[in-house]
C-alpha positions as CSV (number, residue, x, y, z in Angstrom):
1,M,0.0,0.3,-0.2
2,T,1.3,3.6,-1.2
3,V,1.1,5.9,1.7
4,G,1.8,9.8,1.3
5,L,2.2,12.1,4.1
6,T,1.0,15.5,4.5
7,Y,2.8,18.0,6.9
8,D,3.9,21.5,7.9
9,L,7.5,21.3,8.0
10,R,8.2,24.2,10.5
11,A,11.7,24.9,9.2
12,D,10.3,25.7,5.8
13,W,7.8,28.0,6.8
14,L,10.7,29.8,9.1
15,A,13.2,29.8,6.1
16,A,10.3,31.6,4.2
17,G,9.9,34.3,7.2
18,Y,7.6,33.3,9.1
19,S,7.8,33.7,13.6
20,E,8.5,30.9,15.8
21,L,5.1,31.8,17.2
22,E,3.2,31.9,13.9
23,T,4.9,28.3,13.4
24,A,3.9,27.0,16.6
25,E,1.8,23.8,15.6
26,F,3.9,22.9,12.8
27,D,6.3,19.6,13.0
28,G,10.3,19.4,13.2
29,E,12.3,16.5,10.9
30,E,12.2,14.5,13.6
31,T,8.3,13.9,14.1
32,V,8.0,13.5,10.1
33,A,10.8,11.0,10.4
34,A,9.4,9.0,13.0
35,I,6.2,8.5,11.8
36,D,7.7,7.8,8.0
37,A,9.9,5.1,9.5
38,A,6.3,3.6,11.6
39,L,4.4,3.4,8.2
40,L,7.5,1.5,6.6
41,A,7.5,-1.0,9.5
42,E,3.8,-1.5,8.8
43,G,4.8,-2.5,5.5
44,C,3.6,0.5,3.3
45,V,5.7,2.3,0.7
46,T,5.6,5.9,2.0
47,E,6.2,9.5,-0.1
48,R,6.8,12.3,1.6
49,I,4.6,15.0,0.3
50,G,4.7,18.1,2.1
51,S,2.2,21.0,3.0
52,Y,-0.9,22.0,0.8
53,R,1.1,23.7,-1.5
54,E,3.3,20.6,-2.9
55,L,-0.2,18.4,-2.2
56,I,-1.5,20.8,-5.0
57,A,1.2,20.5,-7.4
58,S,1.4,16.6,-6.9
59,L,-2.1,15.8,-7.6
60,S,-2.4,18.5,-10.6
61,A,0.8,16.5,-12.1
62,G,-1.2,13.3,-11.7
63,R,0.1,11.6,-8.3
64,R,-2.0,9.1,-6.5
65,W,-1.7,7.1,-3.1
66,D,-3.7,4.8,-1.9
67,L,-4.0,6.3,1.8
68,V,-3.0,9.6,2.7
69,F,-1.2,9.9,6.6
70,N,-2.6,14.0,6.8
71,F,-0.7,15.4,9.4
72,C,-1.2,19.4,7.8
73,E,-2.3,22.1,10.6
74,G,-2.6,25.2,7.4
75,M,-1.4,28.5,8.0
76,Y,-4.6,30.3,7.1
77,G,-7.9,31.1,8.5
78,L,-10.8,29.0,10.2
79,G,-10.5,26.4,7.5
80,R,-6.5,25.8,7.8
81,E,-6.9,22.5,8.7
82,S,-9.8,21.2,6.3
83,L,-8.0,22.3,3.2
84,V,-5.8,18.9,2.7
85,P,-8.8,16.9,3.6
86,A,-10.9,18.5,1.4
87,L,-8.8,18.3,-1.5
88,L,-8.3,14.7,-0.9
89,D,-12.0,14.2,-0.7
90,A,-12.0,16.2,-4.3
91,W,-9.8,13.6,-5.5
92,R,-11.3,11.0,-3.8
93,I,-8.4,9.6,-1.8
94,P,-8.7,8.5,1.6
95,Y,-6.7,9.8,4.2
96,T,-6.5,9.4,8.6
97,F,-8.1,12.1,11.1
98,S,-11.3,14.0,10.6
99,D,-13.2,15.3,7.9
100,P,-13.0,18.9,6.9
101,A,-16.4,19.8,8.6
102,V,-15.0,18.1,12.0
103,L,-11.7,19.9,11.7
104,G,-13.6,23.5,11.2
105,V,-16.0,22.8,14.0
106,S,-13.4,21.7,16.3
107,L,-10.8,25.0,15.5
108,H,-14.1,27.2,15.8
109,K,-14.1,26.4,19.6
110,A,-17.1,27.9,20.4
111,L,-19.1,25.9,17.8
112,A,-17.7,23.0,19.1
113,K,-18.8,23.7,22.6
114,R,-22.1,24.1,21.4
115,I,-22.6,20.8,19.5
116,V,-20.9,19.2,22.8
117,R,-23.0,20.8,25.3
118,D,-26.1,19.6,23.3
119,A,-25.2,16.5,23.4
120,G,-25.7,16.8,27.1
121,V,-21.5,16.9,27.6
122,P,-20.8,19.5,30.5
123,T,-18.6,22.9,29.5
124,P,-18.3,26.0,30.9
125,A,-20.6,28.8,30.1
126,F,-19.0,31.1,27.4
127,A,-19.2,34.1,25.1
128,I,-17.9,35.3,22.2
129,V,-16.0,38.7,21.7
130,E,-15.8,39.6,18.2
131,C,-15.0,43.7,19.1
132,A,-14.3,45.5,21.7
133,D,-17.7,46.6,22.6
134,D,-18.5,42.7,22.6
135,A,-16.5,42.8,26.0
136,R,-19.0,45.1,27.9
137,R,-21.9,42.6,27.2
138,V,-20.5,39.4,28.5
139,D,-22.6,38.2,31.0
140,L,-21.1,35.3,32.8
141,R,-19.8,34.8,36.5
142,Y,-16.2,35.9,37.3
143,P,-13.5,34.7,37.4
144,L,-13.5,33.9,33.2
145,F,-10.7,33.1,31.2
146,A,-10.0,34.3,27.7
147,K,-8.4,32.6,24.6
148,P,-8.3,33.0,20.9
149,L,-11.1,31.3,19.2
150,A,-9.3,29.3,16.8
151,E,-5.6,28.6,17.6
152,G,-4.0,25.6,19.5
153,T,-0.8,24.8,21.5
154,G,-1.7,27.4,23.9
155,K,-1.0,30.5,21.5
156,G,-2.7,33.5,23.1
157,I,-2.9,31.5,26.6
158,T,-1.0,33.6,29.6
159,P,-1.2,34.4,33.2
160,R,-3.5,37.0,32.0
161,S,-5.9,35.0,30.4
162,R,-7.6,34.6,34.0
163,I,-9.8,37.3,34.2
164,N,-10.9,39.0,38.0
165,G,-13.2,41.8,36.5
166,A,-14.8,43.9,33.8
167,A,-11.8,46.3,33.3
168,E,-9.6,43.7,33.1
169,L,-12.0,41.8,30.7
170,R,-12.0,44.7,28.0
171,A,-8.3,45.1,28.2
172,V,-7.4,41.6,27.7
173,C,-9.9,40.9,25.1
174,A,-8.5,44.3,23.2
175,E,-4.9,42.6,23.3
176,L,-5.9,39.3,22.3
177,L,-8.3,40.8,19.1
178,E,-5.1,43.4,18.0
179,A,-2.7,40.2,18.4
180,H,-4.4,37.5,16.5
181,R,-6.9,39.3,14.6
182,Q,-10.0,36.6,15.5
183,P,-12.8,36.8,17.7
184,V,-11.8,35.7,21.6
185,I,-13.9,33.1,23.4
186,V,-14.7,34.2,27.5
187,E,-15.6,31.0,29.6
188,E,-16.2,30.9,33.1
189,Y,-13.1,29.7,34.5
190,L,-13.0,26.5,36.5
191,P,-10.7,26.6,39.2
192,G,-9.6,22.3,39.3
193,R,-7.2,20.3,37.9
194,E,-6.4,20.2,34.2
195,F,-6.5,16.7,32.1
196,T,-6.4,15.8,28.8
197,T,-7.3,12.3,27.1
198,G,-6.2,10.2,24.5
199,I,-8.6,8.6,21.8
200,I,-8.2,6.2,19.4
201,G,-10.6,4.8,17.1
202,T,-14.0,6.5,15.0
203,G,-17.4,6.4,16.4
204,P,-18.6,3.5,18.5
205,E,-15.1,1.7,18.3
206,A,-13.4,5.0,19.6
207,E,-11.5,4.2,23.0
208,A,-10.2,6.5,25.9
209,V,-6.7,4.7,26.0
210,G,-5.7,7.0,28.6
211,T,-5.7,10.5,30.6
212,M,-3.1,12.6,32.1
213,E,-3.4,15.4,34.6
214,V,-1.0,18.5,33.6
215,I,0.4,19.9,36.8
216,L,2.3,23.1,36.8
217,L,5.4,23.5,38.2
218,D,6.3,26.3,41.1
219,S,8.3,27.4,37.7
220,A,5.2,27.5,35.4
221,E,3.3,30.7,34.4
222,A,-0.1,30.5,36.6
223,H,-3.7,29.6,36.2
224,A,-3.5,27.2,33.0
225,Y,-1.4,25.2,30.4
226,T,-0.1,28.4,28.6
227,Y,1.9,28.8,25.1
228,V,5.2,29.4,27.4
229,N,4.5,26.3,29.9
230,K,3.7,24.5,26.7
231,E,7.0,25.2,24.8
232,Q,9.3,24.8,28.0
233,C,7.6,21.7,29.7
234,D,10.3,20.2,30.4
235,D,11.1,22.5,33.1
236,R,7.7,23.9,34.3
237,V,5.1,20.7,33.4
238,R,4.9,17.5,35.4
239,Y,2.6,14.8,33.2
240,E,1.0,12.2,35.9
241,L,-1.3,9.2,34.5
242,A,-4.9,9.7,35.8
243,R,-6.3,6.7,37.4
244,G,-9.8,5.9,39.1
245,T,-12.7,8.0,39.4
246,D,-10.7,10.6,37.8
247,A,-9.8,8.9,35.0
248,E,-13.3,7.1,34.2
249,G,-15.1,10.8,34.5
250,C,-12.6,12.0,31.8
251,A,-12.9,8.9,29.6
252,R,-17.0,10.0,29.7
253,V,-16.4,13.4,29.0
254,A,-14.0,12.9,26.5
255,L,-15.6,10.0,24.5
256,G,-18.9,11.8,24.8
257,A,-17.2,14.9,23.1
258,W,-15.4,12.9,20.4
259,R,-18.3,11.1,19.5
260,A,-20.5,14.0,19.2
261,L,-18.5,16.1,16.8
262,G,-17.6,12.8,14.7
263,G,-13.6,12.8,15.4
264,R,-12.2,9.9,13.7
265,D,-9.1,7.5,13.9
266,A,-7.2,9.6,16.7
267,G,-7.2,12.6,18.9
268,R,-7.1,14.2,21.8
269,V,-9.7,16.2,24.3
270,D,-8.7,18.5,27.2
271,I,-10.9,18.5,30.1
272,R,-11.0,20.6,33.5
273,M,-12.4,19.9,36.5
274,D,-14.9,22.8,38.6
275,A,-14.6,23.7,42.0
276,D,-16.5,20.5,42.9
277,G,-14.0,18.2,41.0
278,N,-16.5,17.0,38.0
279,P,-15.0,17.3,34.7
280,S,-16.3,19.6,32.0
281,F,-15.0,19.8,27.8
282,M,-12.2,22.6,27.1
283,E,-11.5,22.1,23.8
284,V,-10.8,19.0,21.1
285,N,-7.9,18.5,19.1
286,P,-8.8,16.2,16.1
287,L,-5.7,16.6,14.5
288,A,-3.3,16.1,17.7
289,G,0.5,16.9,17.6
290,L,2.6,13.1,17.1
291,H,6.0,13.9,18.3
292,P,7.2,10.4,19.7
293,R,8.4,12.0,23.2
294,H,7.1,15.6,23.3
295,S,3.4,15.8,22.0
296,D,0.5,14.8,24.6
297,L,-1.1,11.6,22.9
298,P,2.0,9.7,22.4
299,I,3.2,10.7,26.0
300,I,-0.1,9.3,27.0
301,C,0.0,6.1,25.1
302,T,3.8,5.5,26.3
303,M,2.2,5.7,30.1
304,V,-0.1,3.0,29.3
305,G,1.8,0.8,27.5
306,I,1.0,1.7,23.8
307,P,4.4,2.4,22.0
308,F,5.1,5.0,19.4
309,Q,4.8,2.6,16.3
310,Q,1.7,0.9,17.9
311,L,0.1,4.2,17.7
312,I,0.6,5.0,14.2
313,G,-0.3,1.5,13.6
314,R,-3.9,1.5,15.0
315,I,-4.3,4.9,13.6
316,L,-3.5,3.0,10.2
317,A,-5.7,0.6,10.8
318,S,-8.7,2.6,11.9
319,A,-8.5,4.6,8.6
320,R,-7.8,1.9,6.3
321,K,-11.0,0.2,7.7
322,R,-13.3,3.5,7.5
323,A,-12.3,3.8,3.9
324,G,-12.4,0.2,3.2
325,V,-8.5,0.2,1.8
């Protein structure tokens, strides 16, 4: 079976003049090489395609693959993660992970929360701030938490994201609107512990393989798993495998959200506890990072005895079964 790989190589985008922050979600050569090697070990013949630009050129030149292992994040707009899957759908080429609609809805954190909430999965009350005046009309209980509507890797999240009053809310929202050129999602802040749950599979076959708690050390920025804390996780964060009722509650919320949104093959769901220790959905990552040692999904899998090779094999098997490849 011939498998193409679509991805955004961070070094390429940096060389083109983009910043470290703009390219924070993109992958290094180590990640691409690890996935390539794992697919080869599964008996695949691989071809590195690259980003959406290389994909368009390859499709136009008549290149085809039995399946594409897609972990391309994209650069622009709310549909950036959807572009590669949409192109592959147009050429009727099967691929790993979620379809364009699921990726677009999941990237838009408010749309994702509405779907999850309608499915009966708990999530904090929220509001969307699209302009500075909207911040004056937010009617939620303080403290609040503000972040960009459609970013990952903690971009836009700092210690100032936890907000205690109206003047502070207006100031933080104005800063985020200016810096990220997109709406801000504001939600009621949950003071409890933070977790992330790894999912493998699709629909009724989806499985919560494990949950890890994200514990901020004394050296970490306060209140949240911020961009800086993620980038410097070796010095600022400790990860522990959740067990017992914590793991069960997180798995229940994560699977409820994953199935409601239509996630496929593998991903990750972020969860936070309220003051009484009840888990709530925060956001979903249906295109989770796959660095073998530093990304959360592989870390969770390693904790529960699923080596990286097996993780990639299970993702591939899920996609092949769905597509009938």
